[in-house]
C-alpha positions in Angstrom: -168.5 -292.0 -37.3 -167.2 -295.1 -35.5 -165.4 -295.0 -32.2 -162.6 -297.5 -31.3 -161.9 -296.2 -27.8 -161.4 -298.8 -25.1 -160.3 -296.6 -22.3 -161.6 -293.4 -20.7 -159.2 -290.9 -22.1 -160.3 -287.4 -23.2 -157.4 -287.0 -25.7 -158.8 -288.4 -29.0 -158.3 -287.9 -32.7 -160.5 -288.4 -35.7 -158.9 -290.5 -38.5 -160.3 -291.1 -42.0 -159.6 -294.7 -43.1 -159.8 -295.8 -46.7 -160.2 -299.4 -47.8 -159.5 -301.0 -51.2 -159.7 -304.5 -52.7 -160.4 -307.3 -50.3 -160.3 -305.0 -47.2 -163.2 -302.9 -48.7 -165.1 -306.1 -49.3 -164.5 -307.3 -45.7 -165.3 -303.9 -44.2 -168.3 -303.6 -46.4 -167.3 -300.0 -47.0 -164.6 -298.0 -48.8 -164.2 -295.3 -46.2 -165.0 -294.6 -42.6 -164.2 -291.9 -40.1 -163.2 -293.2 -36.7 -162.3 -291.7 -33.3 -159.3 -293.3 -31.5 -157.2 -292.3 -28.5 -154.5 -289.8 -29.5 -151.7 -292.2 -28.7 -152.9 -294.9 -31.2 -150.3 -296.3 -33.5 -150.8 -297.5 -37.0 -150.3 -301.1 -35.8 -152.9 -300.6 -33.0 -155.3 -299.0 -35.5 -155.0 -301.9 -37.9 -155.4 -304.4 -35.1 -158.6 -302.7 -33.8 -160.1 -302.4 -37.3 -159.1 -306.0 -38.1 -161.1 -307.2 -35.0 -164.0 -305.0 -35.9 -164.2 -306.1 -39.6 -162.7 -309.5 -39.2 -160.0 -308.8 -41.8 -158.4 -312.0 -43.2 -155.0 -310.4 -44.0 -152.4 -310.0 -41.2 -150.6 -306.7 -40.9 -147.4 -308.3 -42.2 -149.0 -308.7 -45.7 -150.0 -305.0 -46.0 -148.4 -301.6 -46.6 -149.7 -298.5 -45.1 -150.0 -294.9 -46.4 -150.8 -291.7 -44.4 -152.0 -288.6 -46.2 -151.2 -290.0 -49.7 -147.6 -291.1 -48.8 -146.3 -294.5 -48.0 -145.5 -294.7 -44.2 -143.8 -297.0 -41.8 -145.9 -298.9 -39.3 -144.0 -297.1 -36.6 -144.9 -293.6 -38.0 -147.2 -291.5 -35.8 -150.7 -290.5 -36.9 -152.4 -287.3 -36.0 -155.9 -285.8 -35.8 -157.4 -285.4 -39.3 -155.0 -287.9 -41.0 -156.1 -290.2 -43.8 -154.9 -293.7 -43.5 -154.9 -296.4 -46.2 -154.1 -300.0 -45.7 -152.8 -301.4 -49.0 -153.1 -305.1 -50.0 -150.5 -306.8 -52.2 -151.0 -306.2 -55.9 -150.1 -308.7 -58.6 -148.8 -307.3 -61.8 -148.4 -308.8 -65.2 
């Protein structure tokens, strides 16, 4: 389990993050469990993971889902949630 805690807070939550497509390649994994401060937003979560894994895509190019449902970047996340960052998909 990875920890992305920068401050000394006791209030933390465990999040399961799933990666697909180019994000999975850049993270070198398809899934990881991380521990973050309880007040972490989806935007902050992506920023922290982007720094950790050096993601090439900015947040503005992605969609996000929480617990199998599309979410807004401003939605809250809670202990035990599953988060997926979704890259653009080309159709044909």
